[in-house]
N, C-alpha and C positions, 0 to 999 in steps of 0.2 A: 555782248556785242550788239546784237540785235535790239535789246532793250534801250540801250544808249541811243542807237540811231532812230528809233521810234520816238523817243522822248524829244529829242532834237528836231525832228520833223513835225511833231505835234506843235513845237514852238514856232517853227516857220509858217505853218498853217494859220495859227491863231495868235497873231502878234498883239492884239488889243486885249485879250482876256487871259492874261498870265499873272500868276501870283509870284511873289518874291520866292517861295519855297520851290516852285517848278523851275525858276531859273537857277536857284542856287544848286539844286539836284543835277541839272544839265551841266552846269560849269564844273561841279566837282566830279562828274563822271569822266571828263576828259582831262582832268589833272590839275584844274585850279584849286588853290587854297586860299582859306580867309587869311587876310593879312591885317585888317585893321577895321574896327567898328567905331564910327565916330557919330554920336547921335543916333540917328535912324538910317544912315548910310553904311553899307557894308562894301568893302574893298576887297577884290579877289586878284590873285596874282598867279601867273604861270611862268615856270622857269625859261620856256622858250620864247616868251614875249617881253618886250621893253615896257609896254604900257599896261596899267592895271585897269580892271573892269569894276566900275562903281555901280551899286544897285541901291536905290532908296527902298526902305521898307514900308511900302504903301501898296494898297490893293485897289484896282488892278494897276500893274506897272504901265507907264507910258510906253508906246511904241518904240521910241528912240533908245530906250534902255534895253529892250528887247533885241532890237537891231544892232547896238553895239555889242551886245554879249554874243549874238549869232555871229558877227563878223569875227570876234575874237576866236570863238570856237573853230570856224572855218580856217583861221590862220594855223591853228595849233594842229587841227586834224589834217590839214593838207601838208604839213611838215612830217606827220606820221606816214603818209601815203608815199612819200618820196624815199 
């Protein structure tokens, strides 16, 4: 549990220097699964969310992709806390 929280906190601190692998690991640690790969874009889904999270496979990721993933992680983990 603590490892997952440290991983997500590291993403929050450094949103401009994130690799697709780091974001993938953080998403999968809270229950997201890979749904589809189209070209260089990976789409992740979670049973508690209506929308999917799309991540392009480029280094480093743009900040907006990291922010969208963190927002989705927050939505999922806030449901776990309730």
